[in-house]
C-alpha positions as a Markdown table, in Angstrom:
| # | Residue | x | y | z |
|---|---|---|---|---|
| 1 | Met | 24.0 | 14.8 | 16.8 |
| 2 | Ala | 21.9 | 14.9 | 19.6 |
| 3 | Ala | 22.1 | 11.5 | 22.1 |
| 4 | Lys | 19.0 | 9.6 | 22.4 |
| 5 | Lys | 17.2 | 9.5 | 25.5 |
| 6 | Pro | 16.4 | 6.2 | 27.1 |
| 7 | Glu | 12.7 | 6.8 | 26.8 |
| 8 | Asp | 12.6 | 7.5 | 23.0 |
| 9 | Lys | 11.6 | 4.9 | 20.8 |
| 10 | Leu | 14.0 | 3.6 | 17.9 |
| 11 | Ser | 12.5 | 2.6 | 14.3 |
| 12 | Ala | 14.5 | -0.1 | 12.7 |
| 13 | Asp | 16.4 | 2.4 | 11.2 |
| 14 | Gly | 17.7 | 3.3 | 14.2 |
| 15 | Asn | 15.8 | 7.0 | 14.1 |
| 16 | Lys | 13.3 | 8.2 | 16.4 |
| 17 | Ala | 10.0 | 6.1 | 15.7 |
| 18 | Asn | 6.6 | 7.3 | 14.7 |
| 19 | Thr | 4.1 | 6.3 | 17.6 |
| 20 | Ala | 1.9 | 3.3 | 16.4 |
| 21 | Asp | -1.2 | 5.8 | 16.6 |
| 22 | Asp | 0.5 | 7.7 | 13.8 |
| 23 | Met | 0.8 | 4.6 | 11.5 |
| 24 | Thr | -1.5 | 2.4 | 9.4 |
| 25 | Ile | -1.5 | -1.3 | 10.0 |
| 26 | Asp | 0.5 | -1.9 | 6.7 |
| 27 | Gln | 3.3 | 0.5 | 8.1 |
| 28 | Lys | 3.0 | -0.8 | 11.2 |
| 29 | Met | 3.7 | -4.7 | 9.9 |
| 30 | Asp | 6.6 | -2.9 | 7.6 |
| 31 | Glu | 8.1 | -1.5 | 10.8 |
| 32 | Leu | 8.0 | -4.7 | 12.5 |
| 33 | Asp | 9.6 | -6.5 | 9.6 |
| 34 | Gly | 12.5 | -4.1 | 9.9 |
| 35 | Ile | 12.8 | -4.7 | 13.7 |
| 36 | Ile | 13.2 | -8.3 | 13.2 |
| 37 | Glu | 15.7 | -7.6 | 10.7 |
| 38 | Lys | 17.8 | -5.4 | 12.7 |
| 39 | Met | 17.5 | -7.5 | 15.6 |
| 40 | Glu | 18.7 | -10.7 | 13.6 |
| 41 | Asn | 21.3 | -9.2 | 11.3 |
| 42 | Asp | 22.6 | -5.8 | 12.8 |
| 43 | Glu | 25.4 | -5.8 | 15.9 |
| 44 | Ile | 23.2 | -3.6 | 18.2 |
| 45 | Thr | 23.6 | -3.2 | 22.1 |
| 46 | Leu | 21.6 | -5.1 | 24.7 |
| 47 | Glu | 20.0 | -1.1 | 25.2 |
| 48 | Glu | 19.2 | -0.9 | 21.3 |
| 49 | Ser | 17.6 | -4.4 | 21.3 |
| 50 | Phe | 15.4 | -3.7 | 24.4 |
| 51 | Glu | 14.1 | -0.5 | 22.7 |
| 52 | Leu | 13.4 | -1.9 | 19.7 |
| 53 | Tyr | 11.5 | -4.9 | 21.5 |
| 54 | Lys | 9.8 | -2.9 | 23.4 |
| 55 | His | 8.6 | -0.8 | 20.3 |
| 56 | Gly | 7.8 | -4.2 | 18.8 |
| 57 | Val | 5.5 | -5.2 | 21.3 |
| 58 | Glu | 3.6 | -1.7 | 21.0 |
| 59 | Leu | 3.1 | -2.1 | 17.2 |
| 60 | Val | 1.8 | -5.6 | 17.9 |
| 61 | Arg | -0.5 | -4.3 | 20.5 |
| 62 | Ser | -1.6 | -1.4 | 18.0 |
| 63 | Cys | -2.3 | -4.1 | 15.2 |
| 64 | Asn | -4.6 | -6.3 | 17.3 |
| 65 | Asp | -6.6 | -3.3 | 18.7 |
| 66 | Ala | -7.2 | -1.9 | 15.2 |
| 67 | Ile | -8.1 | -5.7 | 13.9 |
| 68 | Asp | -10.6 | -5.9 | 17.0 |
| 69 | Arg | -12.1 | -2.2 | 16.2 |
| 70 | Val | -12.6 | -3.3 | 12.3 |
| 71 | Glu | -14.0 | -6.9 | 13.4 |
| 72 | Lys | -16.1 | -5.3 | 15.9 |
| 73 | Glu | -17.3 | -2.6 | 12.7 |
| 74 | Val | -18.0 | -5.9 | 10.5 |
| 75 | Leu | -20.2 | -7.5 | 13.2 |
| 76 | Lys | -22.3 | -4.1 | 13.6 |
| 77 | Leu | -22.8 | -4.2 | 9.6 |
| 78 | Asn | -24.7 | -7.3 | 9.8 |
| 79 | Asp | -28.0 | -6.7 | 10.6 |
| 80 | Asp | -28.8 | -10.0 | 12.4 |
| 81 | Gly | -25.7 | -10.0 | 14.6 |
| 82 | Ser | -24.2 | -12.9 | 12.7 |
| 83 | Thr | -20.6 | -13.1 | 12.2 |
| 84 | Asp | -20.8 | -13.9 | 8.7 |
| 85 | Val | -18.8 | -11.2 | 6.6 |
| 86 | Leu | -20.8 | -11.8 | 3.8 |
| 87 | Pro | -24.2 | -12.9 | 3.2 |
| 88 | Asp | -24.7 | -16.2 | 1.6 |
| 89 | Met | -25.7 | -15.9 | -2.3 |
| 90 | Glu | -28.3 | -18.5 | -2.8 |
């Protein structure tokens, strides 16, 4: 088994992680849950903890960026520039 390079990001299962850009928001959230569980329950080294933490931060930032993009698209859909997601049904 090849040794992991320090710059390799680890997934929650200890394997090399996908980049956040290759994942859906749901996959990112699942990966974050796995990272949290691994850090809380497993005996891991400080170095592994740090790599998991860095990957978690990357996932959170990527989720925030994706949510911001969707929010901007929703706002563009409103003709009058309002922030209402759905028009009032009166």
